[in-house]
MITORBA-766122 format. One record per residue (C-alpha): residue number from 1; residue in one letter; x, y, z. Coordinates in Angstrom, 1 decimal. Layout:
BEGIN
  nr rest      X      Y      Z
 NUM    a      X      Y      Z
...
This chain:
BEGIN
  nr rest      X      Y      Z
   1    x  -20.8   34.9  114.6
   2    x  -18.1   34.4  117.3
   3    x  -15.0   33.9  115.2
   4    x  -13.1   32.2  117.9
   5    x  -15.7   29.5  118.2
   6    x  -16.0   29.0  114.5
   7    x  -12.2   28.7  114.3
   8    x  -12.2   26.2  117.1
   9    x  -14.9   24.3  115.5
  10    x  -12.9   23.9  112.5
  11    x  -10.0   22.8  114.3
  12    x  -11.8   19.9  115.9
  13    x  -13.3   18.8  112.6
  14    x  -10.0   18.9  111.0
  15    x   -8.4   16.9  113.8
  16    x  -11.1   14.2  114.0
  17    x  -10.6   13.7  110.3
  18    x   -6.9   13.5  110.7
  19    x   -7.3   10.8  113.6
  20    x   -9.6    8.9  111.3
  21    x   -6.9    8.8  108.6
  22    x   -4.1    7.8  110.9
  23    x   -6.0    5.2  113.0
  24    x   -7.9    3.5  109.8
  25    x  -11.4    4.6  111.0
  26    x  -14.0    6.6  109.2
  27    x  -13.7    6.9  105.5
  28    x  -10.3    5.5  105.0
  29    x  -11.4    2.2  106.7
  30    x  -14.2    1.6  104.2
  31    x  -11.9    1.8  101.0
  32    x  -10.8   -1.8  100.4
  33    x   -7.7   -2.3   98.4
  34    x   -8.6   -3.0   94.7
  35    x   -6.0   -5.7   94.7
  36    x   -5.0   -8.2   97.5
  37    x   -1.9  -10.4   97.4
  38    x   -3.0  -13.9   98.5
  39    x    0.0  -16.1   97.6
  40    x    3.8  -15.6   96.6
  41    x    5.7  -18.3   94.8
  42    x    9.4  -17.8   94.9
  43    x   11.7  -19.1   92.1
  44    x   15.4  -19.3   93.5
  45    x   18.4  -19.2   91.1
  46    x   16.5  -17.2   88.5
  47    x   18.3  -14.1   86.9
  48    x   17.4  -11.4   84.4
  49    x   13.8  -10.9   83.1
  50    x   10.5  -12.7   82.7
  51    x    8.2  -12.0   79.8
  52    x    4.6  -12.9   79.1
  53    x    2.2  -15.3   80.7
  54    x   -0.5  -17.6   79.2
  55    x   -3.4  -19.4   80.6
  56    x   -4.0  -23.0   79.8
  57    x   -7.6  -23.6   81.4
  58    x   -7.9  -27.2   79.5
  59    x   -5.0  -28.6   81.6
  60    x   -5.2  -26.3   84.7
  61    x   -1.9  -24.7   84.0
  62    x   -0.3  -21.2   84.0
  63    x    2.7  -20.8   81.6
  64    x    5.5  -18.1   82.0
  65    x    8.2  -17.2   79.5
  66    x   11.5  -17.0   81.5
  67    x   13.0  -14.8   78.8
  68    x   16.5  -14.5   80.2
  69    x   16.7  -18.0   81.9
  70    x   15.7  -19.4   78.4
  71    x   12.9  -21.8   79.9
  72    x    9.3  -22.1   80.0
  73    x    7.9  -22.3   83.5
  74    x    4.8  -24.1   84.3
  75    x    2.6  -23.6   87.3
  76    x   -0.7  -25.1   88.6
  77    x   -3.6  -22.9   87.7
  78    x   -5.5  -23.6   91.1
  79    x   -2.8  -23.7   93.6
  80    x   -0.1  -21.5   92.1
  81    x    2.5  -24.4   92.6
  82    x    5.5  -24.2   90.4
  83    x    5.4  -27.9   88.5
  84    x    8.1  -27.8   86.1
  85    x   10.9  -25.9   84.0
  86    x   11.0  -26.6   80.2
  87    x   14.5  -25.8   78.7
  88    x   15.5  -25.7   75.0
  89    x   14.9  -21.9   74.1
  90    x   17.0  -19.1   73.2
  91    x   14.9  -16.3   74.5
  92    x   11.2  -17.2   74.8
  93    x    8.6  -14.2   75.1
  94    x    5.0  -14.8   74.1
  95    x    3.0  -18.0   74.3
  96    x    0.0  -19.1   72.5
  97    x   -2.6  -21.5   73.8
  98    x   -5.8  -22.4   71.9
  99    x   -8.7  -24.3   73.4
 100    x   -8.9  -27.9   72.0
 101    x   -5.5  -27.5   70.3
 102    x   -3.0  -30.2   71.0
 103    x    0.1  -27.9   70.5
 104    x    1.3  -24.5   71.9
 105    x    3.4  -21.8   70.1
 106    x    6.2  -20.1   72.1
 107    x    7.9  -17.3   70.2
 108    x   11.8  -17.2   70.5
 109    x   14.0  -14.3   69.5
 110    x   17.0  -16.6   69.5
 111    x   18.5  -18.1   66.6
 112    x   16.6  -21.6   67.4
 113    x   13.5  -20.0   66.2
 114    x    9.9  -20.0   67.5
 115    x    8.8  -23.3   68.9
 116    x    5.6  -25.4   68.4
 117    x    5.2  -27.7   71.5
 118    x    3.1  -30.5   72.5
 119    x    0.5  -28.9   75.0
 120    x    0.4  -31.8   77.4
 121    x    4.2  -32.9   77.4
 122    x    5.8  -29.6   76.0
 123    x    7.9  -31.9   73.8
 124    x    9.3  -30.1   70.7
 125    x    6.9  -30.9   67.8
 126    x    8.3  -28.3   65.1
 127    x    9.9  -24.9   64.7
 128    x    8.4  -21.8   62.8
 129    x   11.2  -20.3   60.6
 130    x   10.7  -16.4   60.4
 131    x   12.9  -13.6   60.6
 132    x   15.1  -13.6   63.6
 133    x   14.1  -11.6   66.9
 134    x   10.5  -13.0   67.3
 135    x    8.9  -11.3   70.2
 136    x    5.4   -9.8   70.8
 137    x    2.4  -11.6   69.2
 138    x   -1.3  -11.5   68.9
 139    x   -3.9  -14.4   67.8
 140    x   -6.9  -14.0   65.6
 141    x   -9.0  -17.0   66.8
 142    x  -11.7  -16.5   64.0
 143    x   -9.1  -17.1   61.3
 144    x   -6.6  -19.2   63.2
 145    x   -3.8  -16.7   62.6
 146    x   -0.8  -15.8   64.7
 147    x    0.7  -12.4   64.2
 148    x    4.2  -12.1   65.4
 149    x    6.6   -9.3   65.5
 150    x   10.1  -10.0   64.3
 151    x   13.3   -8.2   63.3
 152    x   14.6   -4.9   64.9
 153    x   17.5   -3.6   66.6
 154    x   17.9   -6.5   69.1
 155    x   19.0   -8.8   65.8
 156    x   20.8   -5.8   64.2
 157    x   18.2   -5.0   61.6
 158    x   17.0   -1.5   60.6
 159    x   13.5   -2.8   59.9
 160    x   10.9   -4.8   61.8
 161    x    8.1   -6.9   60.7
 162    x    4.7   -8.4   61.7
 163    x    4.5  -11.9   60.2
 164    x    1.3  -13.8   60.0
 165    x    1.6  -17.7   60.6
 166    x   -0.6  -20.9   60.7
 167    x    0.0  -22.0   64.4
 168    x   -0.9  -25.7   63.4
 169    x    1.7  -26.1   60.6
 170    x    4.0  -23.1   61.2
 171    x    3.6  -21.9   57.5
 172    x    4.1  -18.3   56.9
 173    x    1.1  -16.6   55.4
 174    x    2.3  -13.2   55.0
 175    x    3.8  -10.1   56.5
 176    x    4.6   -6.5   56.6
 177    x    7.8   -4.6   57.1
 178    x    8.2   -1.1   58.8
 179    x   11.0    1.1   58.4
 180    x   11.4    1.1   62.3
 181    x   14.0   -1.0   64.1
 182    x   12.1   -1.2   67.4
 183    x    8.5   -2.5   67.2
 184    x    7.0   -3.4   70.5
 185    x    3.5   -4.9   71.4
 186    x    0.7   -5.3   68.9
 187    x   -3.1   -5.5   69.5
 188    x   -6.0   -6.9   67.3
 189    x   -9.6   -5.8   67.0
 190    x  -12.0   -8.7   67.7
 191    x  -14.8   -7.3   65.5
 192    x  -12.7   -5.8   62.8
 193    x   -9.8   -6.3   60.5
 194    x   -7.2   -4.0   62.2
 195    x   -3.9   -4.6   63.9
 196    x   -2.4   -1.7   66.0
 197    x    1.4   -1.9   66.0
 198    x    3.7    0.3   68.2
 199    x    6.4    1.6   66.1
 200    x    8.5    2.5   69.0
 201    x   11.5    4.0   67.3
 202    x    9.6    6.5   65.4
 203    x    7.1    7.1   68.1
 204    x    3.9    6.1   66.1
 205    x    1.0    3.8   66.0
 206    x    0.8    1.9   62.6
 207    x   -2.5    0.6   61.8
 208    x   -2.6   -2.5   59.6
 209    x   -5.5   -4.3   57.6
 210    x   -4.6   -7.9   58.7
 211    x   -6.6   -9.4   55.7
 212    x   -4.4   -7.7   53.2
 213    x   -1.3   -7.0   55.6
 214    x   -1.2   -3.4   54.0
 215    x   -0.8   -0.4   56.3
 216    x   -3.6    1.9   56.3
 217    x   -2.6    4.6   58.7
 218    x    0.3    5.9   60.9
 219    x   -0.6    8.0   63.9
 220    x    1.9    9.9   65.9
 221    x    2.0    9.7   69.7
 222    x    2.8   12.9   70.7
 223    x    2.4   13.3   74.5
 224    x    5.2   10.8   75.2
 225    x    7.9    8.6   73.6
 226    x    8.7    4.9   73.5
 227    x    5.3    3.8   73.1
 228    x    5.4    0.1   73.9
 229    x    2.1   -1.6   75.1
 230    x   -1.4   -1.1   73.7
 231    x   -4.9   -2.3   74.6
 232    x   -7.9   -2.0   72.6
 233    x  -11.4   -0.9   73.9
 234    x  -13.7   -1.7   71.0
 235    x  -16.9   -0.7   72.5
 236    x  -15.8    2.9   73.3
 237    x  -13.4    3.2   70.2
 238    x  -10.2    3.8   72.3
 239    x   -6.7    2.8   72.4
 240    x   -4.9    2.7   75.7
 241    x   -1.1    3.4   74.7
 242    x    1.6    2.9   77.5
 243    x    4.7    4.8   76.9
 244    x    7.9    4.4   78.9
 245    x    9.5    8.1   78.2
 246    x    8.6   11.8   78.2
 247    x    8.8   14.0   75.2
 248    x   12.4   14.8   75.9
 249    x   13.1   11.0   75.8
 250    x   13.7   10.6   79.5
 251    x   12.4    7.6   81.6
 252    x    8.6    8.3   82.6
 253    x    5.6    6.3   82.5
 254    x    2.6    7.5   80.7
 255    x   -0.9    6.0   79.3
 256    x   -1.9    7.7   76.2
 257    x   -5.7    7.5   75.2
 258    x   -6.2    7.7   71.5
 259    x   -9.5    7.7   69.6
 260    x   -9.1    4.1   67.6
 261    x  -11.0    5.5   64.5
 262    x   -8.7    8.4   63.7
 263    x   -5.8    8.4   66.1
 264    x   -6.7   11.7   67.9
 265    x   -5.2   12.0   71.3
 266    x   -8.0   12.2   73.9
 267    x   -6.0   12.4   77.1
 268    x   -3.3   11.1   79.2
 269    x   -2.3    9.9   82.6
 270    x    0.8    9.1   84.4
 271    x    1.9    5.4   84.6
 272    x    4.5    3.3   86.4
 273    x    7.9    3.3   85.1
 274    x    9.4    0.2   83.4
 275    x    6.0   -1.3   82.6
 276    x    6.1   -4.2   80.2
 277    x    2.3   -5.2   80.0
 278    x   -1.0   -3.7   79.9
 279    x   -4.1   -5.7   80.9
 280    x   -7.7   -4.6   80.0
 281    x  -10.8   -6.0   81.5
 282    x  -13.7   -4.6   79.4
 283    x  -16.6   -5.9   81.5
 284    x  -15.3   -4.1   84.5
 285    x  -13.9   -1.1   82.7
 286    x  -10.5   -1.4   84.2
 287    x   -7.1   -0.9   82.9
 288    x   -4.0   -2.5   84.9
 289    x   -0.5   -1.4   84.1
 290    x    2.2   -3.2   86.2
 291    x    5.4   -1.4   86.7
 292    x    9.0   -2.5   87.3
 293    x    9.5    0.2   90.0
 294    x    7.2   -1.8   92.3
 295    x    3.6   -0.8   91.9
 296    x    0.7   -1.6   89.5
 297    x   -1.7    1.4   88.5
 298    x   -5.4    0.7   88.0
 299    x   -7.5    2.9   85.9
 300    x  -11.1    3.5   85.4
 301    x  -12.0    3.6   81.7
 302    x  -15.9    4.0   82.1
 303    x  -15.9    7.5   80.8
 304    x  -14.3    7.2   77.2
 305    x  -13.1   10.9   77.4
 306    x  -11.5   10.8   81.0
 307    x   -9.3    8.0   82.0
 308    x   -9.4    7.9   85.9
 309    x   -6.7    6.6   88.4
 310    x   -8.5    4.3   90.7
 311    x   -5.3    3.2   92.8
 312    x   -1.6    2.5   93.1
 313    x   -1.1   -1.0   94.5
 314    x    2.5   -1.8   95.8
 315    x    3.7   -5.1   94.4
 316    x    7.4   -5.8   94.0
 317    x   10.4   -4.4   92.1
 318    x   10.5   -5.8   88.7
 319    x    6.7   -6.9   88.7
 320    x    6.2   -5.6   85.3
 321    x    4.4   -8.5   83.3
 322    x    1.2  -10.3   84.4
 323    x   -2.3  -11.6   83.1
 324    x   -5.8  -11.7   84.4
 325    x   -7.1  -14.9   85.5
 326    x  -10.7  -16.3   85.6
 327    x  -12.6  -15.5   88.8
 328    x  -11.3  -12.0   89.4
 329    x   -7.6  -12.7   89.9
 330    x   -4.5  -11.2   88.7
 331    x   -1.0  -12.6   88.5
 332    x    2.6  -10.8   88.2
 333    x    5.9  -12.1   87.5
 334    x    8.5  -10.3   89.6
 335    x   11.8  -10.5   87.4
 336    x   15.2  -10.3   89.2
 337    x   16.4   -8.0   86.6
 338    x   19.2   -5.5   87.6
 339    x   17.8   -5.5   91.3
 340    x   19.2   -9.0   91.9
 341    x   15.8   -9.8   94.2
 342    x   14.4  -13.1   94.6
 343    x   12.4  -14.1   91.4
 344    x    8.7  -14.7   92.2
 345    x    5.0  -14.9   90.8
 346    x    2.5  -12.9   92.9
 347    x   -1.1  -14.0   93.0
 348    x   -3.7  -11.3   93.6
 349    x   -7.5  -11.2   94.2
 350    x   -9.3   -8.2   92.5
 351    x  -11.9   -6.5   94.7
């Protein structure tokens, strides 16, 4: 074989491949972006952070808790248009909208307590008097019980709780206290009785039986620290735990995959920093983690033992909370935060 001819052929192939990548032809052209920005709604005059969304299909509205602005923001679900601002909060966080219900619930970590609002007018109908610091929450539709994280270091407490309430009346039905001053997001099983609770200070995942409100296990999360968000994949018996720091406590994003039966760590993948949400689409086996540093990472969960990165999609600084919408759509809230950038809500289609 003529070595010079072989080398020349390799150089030609390499050059063609490089040209294809640079010019957008060939294989690079066939890879459609998994998320495409289709609309941006700016919100001038906002500062600080946004927190979570809720979708009100019945009224065609999208609701956003403007945590540091102390308001509830209302958008048209179809057009994305900003409809109104609802004041009267201390620091709103999570929003409960229930099909057929005439009220919504907004957790509020301020001293004015969690609010029950008229779902049409957003007029105040009542308050839910719990321990101060109400923040993350999860709803059990089968039993009509809302589980709310309260307490913690933000209200100068050395402990934190998960408290169960009736969202219609505000009646407290029970609760559990953790010797941990920083509890972040929680997640419920749909077909079981367990709540998974991020004990962020002690770097553990607590497992609680929500019928008895008793802790049945505590699992360490050794590959990372500051475990903050969690999604449950019941079909594959997996937890996707999003952490904000490495094992030395330095800022770093990580998704830790755990067996939901026994807490065994299955694997890890890098994640965006400053994430404040994890969204899971079980039907498509897709996990979405939006990060405040300006991109959303998308993962394929179809192999329960190997989490796979699908793409990193550029979004905006501060875009760290979001929700999945009907019709293969995703929306993110870009918080001004420390960047002092323009607050905005970004609408994407999912390919």
